[in-house]
N, C-alpha and C positions, 0 to 999 in steps of 0.2 A: 408473511410470517412479518412481525417486526422486531427489533432487536432496540432493546435501551442500551444505554451508552455502555455499562455492565461486561452486555455477550459478548460471547468473546467466538467470533466463527471457527468449528474445529477447520484444523489444518484441511485436510484432506476434503471439506468442500470452498478453502480461499479460492482454487485455480478453478474452479466456477462460478463462483460470484465473481471472477475479476474479466472472463471470458464476460459474462455479461453488460460490460463497463462500453462505454461509446468511449473514444479516440480523447474526445477535450477533459471526460471526468477521469480516464487514464491520469492526464497529466497535470490534470488539477491532484488526484491524489500522491504523487508521487510527488509534485515541488512542500504537498502537507509532509509526506512522509521524511524527505530529507530533511525538513525544518525541524521537525522533530529527531531524527538521528543526530544532528547538529548539538543536539540541546545538552549533551553527555547523561543524561539521564543512568547509566548502565544494560540493565535490561532492555529497557524501554529501547534507547538509542537503539544497539547491538540489531534488538529484532525492526527496527523501522529501516535502518541502515540496509540488512538483507531485503524486506518486500522491497525499500524505492531500488535495489543493482535489480532484484528479478526483474518488476514492471518495467526500467528504462530499457534491460535487454529485448521483447518481448513486444514494445512497440514502437511506429517510428517516431523522432527525432521532432517539435515542433518544429524546428527551422528546415 
């Protein structure tokens, strides 16, 4: 199933999709979310920050 940029993954499916990421993909996604969270775009930044914290808590650090 392909998703365009306007498609949002329902919250209940997000965990399942994250389980399919490789460790490298997870770190790439974490960096992207941290960048978006730092932009200060109100709700989008808050949501990106929440996802970044959740991913960071579930994956080993890069170092």
